[in-house]
C-alpha positions in Angstrom: -23.4 -1.8 -27.7 -24.1 -0.8 -24.2 -24.9 2.8 -23.5 -23.1 4.9 -20.9 -26.2 5.0 -18.7 -26.4 1.2 -18.9 -22.7 0.8 -17.9 -23.1 3.2 -15.0 -26.2 1.5 -13.8 -24.4 -1.9 -13.9 -21.5 -0.3 -11.8 -23.9 1.1 -9.3 -25.7 -2.1 -8.9 -22.5 -4.0 -8.5 -21.3 -1.6 -5.7 -24.7 -1.6 -4.1 -24.6 -5.5 -4.1 -21.0 -5.4 -2.6 -22.1 -3.0 0.2 -25.1 -5.1 1.0 -23.0 -8.3 1.1 -20.5 -6.6 3.5 -23.3 -5.4 5.7 -24.9 -8.7 5.7 -21.6 -10.4 6.8 -21.2 -7.9 9.5 -24.6 -8.4 10.9 -24.1 -12.1 10.9 -20.8 -11.9 12.6 -22.3 -9.5 15.3 -25.1 -12.1 16.0 -22.6 -14.9 16.1 -20.5 -13.3 18.8 -23.7 -12.1 20.6 -22.6 -8.5 20.5 -25.0 -5.6 20.8 -25.0 -4.0 17.3 -25.6 -0.4 18.2 -22.9 -0.5 20.9 -20.6 -2.1 18.4 -21.2 0.4 15.7 -20.7 3.3 18.1 -17.4 1.7 19.3 -16.3 1.3 15.6 -16.9 4.9 14.8 -15.4 6.1 18.0 -12.4 3.9 17.4 -11.8 5.1 13.9 -12.7 8.8 14.3 -13.2 9.8 17.9 -11.2 9.7 21.1 -9.9 12.5 23.3 -8.8 15.3 21.1 -9.6 13.0 18.1 -6.6 10.7 19.1 -8.2 7.7 17.3 -8.7 9.7 14.2 -4.8 10.6 14.4 -4.2 6.9 14.7 -6.4 6.2 11.6 -4.6 8.8 9.6 -1.2 7.5 10.7 -2.1 4.1 9.4 -3.6 5.6 6.3 -0.1 7.1 5.7 1.5 3.7 5.2 -1.5 1.9 3.6 -2.1 4.7 1.0 1.6 5.1 0.4 1.9 1.4 -0.6 -1.4 1.7 -2.6 0.0 4.5 -4.7 3.2 2.5 -5.2 1.2 -0.4 -6.3 -1.1 1.6 -8.5 1.7 3.0 -10.6 2.9 -0.4 -11.7 -0.5 -1.9 -12.0 -1.7 0.8 -14.4 1.2 0.1 -16.6 0.2 -3.7 -16.8 3.2 -4.6 -14.4 2.0 -6.9 -11.6 4.6 -6.0 -9.1 3.5 -7.7 -5.9 6.9 -7.2 -4.3 5.9 -4.0 -2.6 6.4 -5.6 0.9 10.1 -6.3 0.0 10.7 -2.9 -1.4 9.0 -1.3 1.8 11.3 -3.5 4.0 14.4 -2.8 2.2 13.7 1.0 2.2 12.8 1.0 5.9 16.0 -0.9 6.8 18.3 1.4 4.7 16.6 4.5 6.2 17.2 3.3 9.7 20.9 2.2 9.1 21.8 5.4 7.4 20.0 7.4 10.0 22.0 5.6 12.7 25.4 5.5 11.0 25.7 8.7 8.9 27.1 11.7 10.8 26.1 15.3 10.1 23.4 17.8 10.8 19.9 16.4 11.5 18.4 17.8 8.2 21.1 16.4 6.1 20.9 12.9 7.8 17.1 12.9 7.5 17.2 13.9 3.8 20.0 11.3 3.0 18.2 8.6 4.8 15.0 9.2 2.8 16.8 9.4 -0.5 18.7 6.2 0.3 15.5 4.5 1.1 13.9 5.5 -2.2 17.0 4.4 -4.1 17.0 1.0 -2.2 13.2 0.4 -2.8 13.6 1.4 -6.5 16.6 -0.9 -7.0 14.8 -3.8 -5.3 11.9 -3.3 -7.7 14.3 -2.9 -10.8 15.8 -6.4 -9.8 12.3 -7.9 -10.4 12.2 -6.3 -13.8 15.5 -7.3 -14.8 14.6 -10.8 -13.9 11.7 -10.7 -16.1 13.2 -8.8 -19.1 16.6 -10.7 -19.3 16.1 -14.0 -17.4 12.5 -14.8 -18.2 11.1 -14.9 -14.7 7.6 -13.6 -14.7 7.3 -10.3 -12.9 4.4 -11.7 -10.8 6.7 -14.6 -9.6 10.0 -12.6 -9.3 8.6 -9.7 -7.4 6.8 -12.0 -5.0 9.8 -14.2 -4.4 12.1 -11.1 -3.7 9.9 -10.3 -0.6 11.4 -13.2 1.2 15.1 -12.3 0.9 14.3 -8.8 1.9 12.5 -9.9 5.0 15.3 -12.3 6.1 18.1 -9.9 5.3 16.4 -7.1 7.4 15.8 -9.7 10.2 19.5 -10.7 10.1 20.7 -7.1 10.1 18.8 -6.1 13.1 19.3 -9.3 15.0 23.1 -9.4 14.7 25.4 -6.7 13.3 23.1 -3.6 14.0 21.0 -4.8 16.9 20.3 -2.6 20.0 21.3 -5.3 22.5 20.5 -3.3 25.5 16.8 -3.0 24.4 16.4 -6.7 24.6 14.4 -6.7 21.3 15.2 -7.5 17.7 15.6 -4.0 16.5 18.1 -1.3 15.4 19.3 1.5 17.5 17.1 4.6 17.6 17.8 7.2 14.9 18.8 10.5 16.4 15.9 12.3 18.1 16.7 15.5 16.2 15.9 13.6 12.8 12.5 12.3 13.9 9.5 13.7 11.8 7.8 16.4 13.9 4.2 15.9 15.0 1.4 18.4 13.9 0.9 20.7 16.8 -1.3 19.2 19.7 -1.5 15.8 17.9 0.4 12.4 17.7 0.3 12.5 13.9 3.6 13.1 12.3 4.3 15.1 9.1 5.0 11.9 7.2 1.4 11.9 5.9 2.5 15.0 3.9 5.2 13.0 2.2 2.6 10.6 1.0 0.4 13.4 0.1 3.1 14.7 -2.3 3.5 11.2 -3.6 -0.1 10.9 -4.2 -0.2 14.3 -6.0 2.8 13.2 -8.1 0.9 10.1 -9.1 -2.2 11.8 -10.1 -0.3 14.4 -12.1 1.9 11.7 -13.7 -1.0 9.5 -14.6 -3.2 12.1 -16.1 -0.9 14.9 -17.5 2.4 13.3 -18.6 3.4 11.6 -21.8 5.3 9.0 -19.9 2.2 8.3 -17.8 0.1 8.0 -20.9 2.5 5.6 -22.5 2.6 3.4 -19.4 -1.1 3.3 -19.3 -1.2 2.4 -22.9 1.3 -0.4 -22.2 -1.1 -1.6 -19.4 -4.0 -1.7 -21.7 -2.4 -3.4 -24.5 1.3 -4.4 -24.5 1.2 -5.7 -28.1 -0.3 -2.4 -29.4 2.4 -0.4 -27.4 5.1 -2.5 -29.1 3.5 -2.1 -32.5 3.4 1.6 -32.3 7.2 1.7 -31.4 7.0 2.4 -27.6 10.2 1.5 -25.7 8.4 -1.2 -23.6 11.5 -2.4 -21.8 12.5 1.1 -20.8 9.0 1.9 -19.7 8.9 -1.2 -17.7 12.2 -0.5 -15.8 11.3 3.1 -15.2 7.8 2.5 -13.9 9.1 -0.3 -11.6 11.8 2.1 -10.3 9.2 4.7 -9.5 7.0 2.1 -7.8 9.8 0.9 -5.7 11.1 4.4 -4.8 7.6 5.3 -3.4 7.6 2.0 -1.4 11.0 2.9 0.0 9.8 6.3 0.9 6.9 4.8 2.9 9.5 2.6 4.8 11.5 5.7 5.7 8.4 7.5 6.8 7.6 4.5 9.1 11.1 4.7 10.6 11.5 8.4 11.1 7.8 9.2 11.9 6.3 6.2 13.8 8.8 3.8 15.2 12.1 5.8 15.1 14.1 2.7 14.4 13.7 -0.5 12.6 11.9 -3.3 14.4 11.9 -6.8 13.0 8.6 -7.5 11.4 7.2 -3.8 11.8 6.4 -3.5 8.1 5.4 -7.1 7.4 3.0 -8.1 10.1 0.6 -5.2 9.7 0.2 -6.2 6.0 0.6 -2.7 4.7 1.7 -3.8 1.2 -1.0 -6.4 0.7 -3.7 -4.1 2.1 -2.4 -1.5 -0.4 -3.0 -3.9 -3.3 -6.6 -4.5 -2.2 -7.1 -0.7 -1.9 -6.0 -0.1 -5.5 -8.1 -2.9 -6.9 -11.0 -1.8 -5.0 -11.2 1.5 -6.8 -10.2 0.0 -10.3 -6.7 1.8 -10.1 -8.3 5.2 -10.3 -5.4 7.5 -9.1 -7.4 10.2 -7.1 -9.5 7.5 -5.4 -6.5 5.4 -4.1 -5.8 7.6 -1.0 -9.5 7.5 -0.1 -9.5 3.8 -0.4 -6.4 3.6 1.8 -8.2 5.8 4.4 -11.1 3.4 4.3 -9.0 0.4 5.1 -7.2 2.1 7.9 -10.5 3.1 9.3 -11.8 -0.4 9.1 -8.7 -1.7 11.1 -8.7 1.0 13.8 -12.6 1.0 14.1 -12.4 -2.8 14.6 -10.0 -2.2 17.7 -12.7 0.3 19.0 -15.4 -2.4 18.6 -13.2 -4.7 20.7 -12.9 -2.2 23.4 -16.5 -1.0 23.5 -18.4 -4.2 22.9 -15.9 -7.1 23.2 -16.2 -7.8 19.5 -13.0 -9.6 18.3 -10.9 -7.2 16.2 -10.2 -10.1 13.8 -13.7 -9.1 12.3 -11.7 -6.5 10.4 -9.8 -9.1 8.5 -13.0 -11.1 7.7 -14.4 -7.9 6.3 -11.4 -7.4 4.1 -11.7 -10.9 2.9 -15.3 -10.2 1.7 -13.9 -7.2 0.1 -11.1 -9.3 -1.6 -13.9 -11.7 -2.9 -15.8 -8.7 -4.4 -12.7 -7.4 -6.0 -11.8 -10.8 -7.3 -15.3 -11.3 -8.9 -14.9 -7.8 -10.7 -11.4 -8.8 -11.9 -12.7 -12.2 -13.0 -15.7 -10.6 -14.8 -13.4 -8.1 -16.6 -11.2 -10.8 -17.8 -14.1 -13.0 -19.1 -15.6 -10.1 -20.9 -12.2 -9.3 -22.5 -11.8 -12.8 -23.6 -15.3 -13.0 -25.0 -14.7 -9.8 -27.0 -11.5 -11.3 -28.4 -13.3 -14.5 -29.6 -16.1 -12.4 -31.1 -13.6 -10.3 -33.0 -11.7 -13.3 -34.2 -14.9 -14.8 -35.6 
């Protein structure tokens, strides 16, 4: 058997190799576009963490709010062995419902804001539950069902803000603005709204839930071995639906934060085109679904994206390089997952012999 020191050494070498590969790809790309490397790096760090009164850092943190929020949503389901890749649909449904409730519901601002956020969480949770019901009672695999449900969510949202609830006077495909009194306030002296605190609470909940609760332990056990979970009498169907509901609710919360904290309305494509949900999946897999590391991984990817924009401004380096770097990271993550699956298969074959 491998010793703990050997396992840790192997992990360290794996990460060191990944970092070296990413840096090598970065240097090759810089040489291909003929960019001054030092100037590009300075532009990257300034674009991610600098700016007047740290304005770019606030932008990075604002993007972190949405990426990390979606990563937390994904992490809860992935740790339970539920490959829910329908976060995009749950995010869109949550954002749409939050915007419509914010516009249509009368009442005091705090009541409207609270009701909108809760409605968004319920909508996201129900959309995730639909994928679970399709798996448990219709036989549609969760991986397929959750992915396919992204499309009706996107098209439904597009229709709603293009026709019955469109702000025609704006000339854009978007809803009306939610009341200004319901907007999430900014931290004093910054352009960062307090939506990051909502995601921080969600992250704290996910960590506590994963490490200290019986339900979190059962869901993790189901993720490690569904057959064993059934054998010891765990209510696997109930666990599945409850976990998916939590995962979808957090995605809906992120959609509400995007509406009330950043855009102040629902704009067609605003939650789809930036790839928040898909980046969240990469962020979770990069840190091997470790709950406390997920927000840090989200911050990393947000910094890569905002830093790439800084490189473009400072050294005329195309910001699409950020997507190439993410592709390299995806290949690294895929190799780790493939290696883990191969090792697991080998162990099963050995045990059977």
